[in-house]
DRENPAZA-545767 format. One record per atom (N, C-alpha, C): x, y, z; residue number from 0. Coordinates in steps of 0.05 Angstrom, whole numbers, plus 5000, padded with zeros to 4 digits. Example, Ala and Ser with C-alpha at 12.3 -4.5 7.8 and 13.67 -1.06 7.14 Angstrom:
REM residues 2
     px     py     pz   pos
   5264   4886   5156     0
   5246   4910   5156     0
   5264   4934   5156     0
   5257   4955   5142     1
   5273   4979   5143     1
   5258   5001   5157     1
REM end
This chain:
REM residues 113
     px     py     pz   pos
   3810   5916   6667     0
   3798   5896   6685     0
   3781   5912   6705     0
   3757   5901   6711     1
   3739   5915   6728     1
   3729   5898   6751     1
   3713   5910   6768     2
   3701   5897   6790     2
   3671   5901   6788     2
   3655   5879   6787     3
   3626   5881   6785     3
   3613   5883   6812     3
   3595   5903   6815     4
   3578   5905   6838     4
   3552   5917   6830     4
   3532   5914   6847     5
   3505   5925   6841     5
   3498   5945   6863     5
   3485   5967   6855     6
   3472   5985   6873     6
   3443   5976   6875     6
   3433   5970   6899     7
   3406   5960   6902     7
   3390   5979   6920     7
   3367   5987   6910     8
   3349   6005   6925     8
   3324   5990   6935     8
   3326   5963   6934     9
   3306   5945   6945     9
   3321   5921   6954     9
   3312   5908   6976    10
   3325   5884   6985    10
   3306   5861   6978    10
   3314   5844   6960    11
   3298   5821   6950    11
   3310   5796   6962    11
   3294   5783   6979    12
   3304   5759   6993    12
   3285   5735   6990    12
   3298   5712   6989    13
   3283   5687   6993    13
   3287   5678   7022    13
   3272   5658   7030    14
   3274   5649   7058    14
   3303   5641   7065    14
   3316   5627   7047    15
   3344   5618   7053    15
   3364   5640   7054    15
   3356   5664   7045    16
   3374   5688   7045    16
   3368   5705   7069    16
   3347   5699   7084    17
   3341   5714   7108    17
   3314   5728   7109    17
   3296   5721   7089    18
   3269   5733   7090    18
   3254   5722   7114    18
   3246   5739   7133    19
   3232   5729   7156    19
   3204   5720   7149    19
   3196   5698   7162    20
   3169   5687   7157    20
   3147   5706   7169    20
   3153   5718   7192    21
   3133   5736   7204    21
   3149   5760   7214    21
   3155   5779   7196    22
   3171   5802   7204    22
   3157   5819   7224    22
   3172   5827   7244    23
   3161   5844   7266    23
   3174   5871   7265    23
   3157   5892   7267    24
   3167   5920   7267    24
   3186   5923   7291    24
   3209   5935   7285    25
   3230   5941   7305    25
   3251   5919   7307    25
   3245   5895   7296    26
   3264   5873   7298    26
   3286   5876   7277    26
   3310   5865   7283    27
   3333   5865   7265    27
   3337   5837   7255    27
   3342   5834   7229    28
   3346   5808   7216    28
   3372   5808   7200    28
   3384   5784   7198    29
   3408   5781   7181    29
   3399   5774   7153    29
   3416   5781   7133    30
   3411   5772   7106    30
   3437   5765   7092    30
   3435   5750   7070    31
   3457   5740   7055    31
   3450   5742   7025    31
   3467   5753   7009    32
   3462   5754   6980    32
   3488   5746   6966    32
   3485   5730   6945    33
   3508   5723   6928    33
   3515   5748   6912    33
   3540   5752   6908    34
   3549   5775   6892    34
   3555   5799   6909    34
   3568   5818   6897    35
   3577   5842   6911    35
   3556   5864   6906    35
   3543   5873   6927    36
   3521   5892   6925    36
   3525   5915   6944    36
   3514   5938   6937    37
   3515   5962   6954    37
   3487   5970   6960    37
   3481   5973   6986    38
   3454   5982   6995    38
   3457   6008   7010    38
   3438   6026   7008    39
   3438   6050   7024    39
   3435   6043   7054    39
   3452   6054   7070    40
   3451   6049   7099    40
   3435   6071   7113    40
   3416   6063   7129    41
   3400   6082   7145    41
   3379   6097   7129    41
   3373   6087   7105    42
   3353   6100   7088    42
   3330   6080   7083    42
   3305   6087   7087    43
   3283   6068   7082    43
   3282   6058   7053    43
   3281   6032   7051    44
   3278   6019   7025    44
   3257   5996   7028    44
   3249   5984   7006    45
   3229   5963   7008    45
   3242   5936   7010    45
   3229   5918   7025    46
   3237   5890   7026    46
   3216   5875   7010    46
   3225   5859   6991    47
   3207   5842   6974    47
   3216   5813   6975    47
   3197   5796   6971    48
   3202   5767   6971    48
   3215   5759   6944    48
   3224   5734   6942    49
   3235   5724   6917    49
   3217   5725   6894    49
   3191   5729   6899    50
   3171   5731   6878    50
   3162   5760   6873    50
   3178   5779   6883    51
   3173   5807   6881    51
   3146   5815   6894    51
   3140   5803   6916    52
   3116   5811   6932    52
   3126   5829   6954    52
   3114   5852   6957    53
   3123   5871   6978    53
   3118   5859   7006    53
   3137   5863   7024    54
   3135   5852   7051    54
   3135   5875   7071    54
   3155   5893   7069    55
   3158   5913   7090    55
   3175   5937   7080    55
   3175   5958   7095    56
   3194   5980   7092    56
   3215   5975   7113    56
   3240   5976   7104    57
   3263   5969   7122    57
   3285   5990   7120    57
   3304   5988   7138    58
   3329   6002   7136    58
   3352   5982   7139    58
   3369   5982   7119    59
   3393   5966   7121    59
   3411   5980   7141    59
   3420   5966   7161    60
   3436   5979   7182    60
   3466   5970   7180    60
   3470   5949   7164    61
   3498   5940   7160    61
   3498   5923   7134    61
   3518   5927   7118    62
   3523   5910   7094    62
   3553   5909   7089    62
   3563   5885   7087    63
   3592   5883   7081    63
   3597   5860   7062    63
   3620   5860   7050    64
   3628   5840   7031    64
   3643   5817   7046    64
   3636   5793   7039    65
   3650   5769   7050    65
   3658   5753   7025    65
   3681   5759   7015    66
   3690   5747   6990    66
   3673   5758   6968    66
   3660   5741   6953    67
   3642   5750   6931    67
   3613   5751   6939    67
   3608   5752   6965    68
   3580   5753   6975    68
   3576   5778   6992    68
   3551   5785   6996    69
   3544   5808   7013    69
   3527   5797   7037    69
   3535   5805   7061    70
   3520   5798   7085    70
   3514   5823   7100    70
   3492   5823   7114    71
   3484   5847   7129    71
   3461   5843   7148    71
   3451   5865   7158    72
   3429   5866   7176    72
   3409   5888   7168    72
   3384   5883   7172    73
   3363   5903   7166    73
   3343   5903   7189    73
   3330   5926   7192    74
   3310   5930   7212    74
   3283   5936   7199    74
   3262   5923   7209    75
   3235   5927   7198    75
   3224   5953   7210    75
   3216   5971   7192    76
   3204   5997   7200    76
   3174   5995   7199    76
   3164   5981   7178    77
   3135   5980   7174    77
   3129   5955   7158    77
   3109   5940   7166    78
   3099   5917   7150    78
   3078   5926   7131    78
   3078   5915   7107    79
   3057   5921   7088    79
   3035   5900   7090    79
   3010   5909   7087    80
   2987   5891   7088    80
   2964   5902   7071    80
   2945   5885   7064    81
   2921   5894   7050    81
   2927   5907   7024    81
   2911   5928   7018    82
   2913   5943   6993    82
   2941   5955   6989    82
   2953   5965   7011    83
   2979   5976   7009    83
   2999   5956   6998    83
   2998   5932   7009    84
   3016   5910   7000    84
   3011   5904   6970    84
   2986   5902   6963    85
   2979   5897   6935    85
   2990   5918   6916    85
   2986   5943   6924    86
   2995   5966   6907    86
   3025   5967   6904    86
   3039   5962   6926    87
   3068   5964   6925    87
   3079   5939   6909    87
   3067   5916   6912    88
   3074   5893   6896    88
   3070   5899   6867    88
   3047   5911   6860    89
   3042   5918   6832    89
   3063   5937   6822    89
   3070   5957   6838    90
   3091   5977   6830    90
   3117   5963   6823    90
   3127   5945   6840    91
   3152   5932   6835    91
   3151   5914   6811    91
   3129   5898   6809    92
   3127   5880   6786    92
   3125   5895   6760    92
   3110   5916   6759    93
   3107   5932   6735    93
   3134   5944   6728    93
   3149   5954   6747    94
   3176   5965   6742    94
   3195   5944   6730    94
   3194   5920   6741    95
   3211   5898   6730    95
   3203   5892   6702    95
   3178   5889   6696    96
   3169   5884   6669    96
   3177   5906   6650    96
   3176   5931   6658    97
   3184   5953   6641    97
   3214   5951   6636    97
   3230   5945   6656    98
   3259   5943   6653    98
   3266   5920   6634    98
   3252   5897   6636    99
   3258   5874   6620    99
   3244   5876   6592    99
   3224   5893   6590   100
   3210   5896   6564   100
   3192   5873   6557   100
   3182   5860   6577   101
   3163   5837   6572   101
   3146   5831   6596   101
   3124   5818   6592   102
   3107   5809   6614   102
   3119   5784   6627   102
   3116   5782   6653   103
   3126   5759   6667   103
   3103   5744   6679   103
   3102   5718   6673   104
   3081   5700   6683   104
   3090   5687   6709   104
   3115   5678   6711   105
   3125   5664   6735   105
   3145   5682   6749   105
   3136   5694   6771   106
   3153   5713   6786   106
   3174   5699   6804   106
   3173   5672   6806   107
   3192   5659   6823   107
   3221   5660   6813   107
   3225   5665   6787   108
   3252   5667   6776   108
   3257   5694   6764   108
   3240   5713   6767   109
   3244   5740   6755   109
   3269   5753   6768   109
   3288   5761   6751   110
   3313   5772   6760   110
   3321   5795   6742   110
   3331   5816   6754   111
   3342   5838   6739   111
   3370   5844   6750   111
   3387   5855   6733   112
   3414   5863   6743   112
   3426   5883   6724   112
REM end
């Protein structure tokens, strides 16, 4: 018998999970994810939207298990904009397509685990 958990090196959030509408550098935000996940604490990682669009560079400052869910806090280090945002979005989407072995047309439901 085992215990399932994920190691995540990116924080992918939808609005209802805590994705800020207008993330501000230096601000701390709460997040919620279904399932048991492990995030690096105090290490810069990317924040992406539910459609795998890059949003910001963040640091998870707290993550804990609440039953079968993960709740935590993250701090915005840098917002992505312009060509940088486009390139990082391309990087994540290309990586997901490589992992899944197929092209994705609708990014709203793209999921890997």
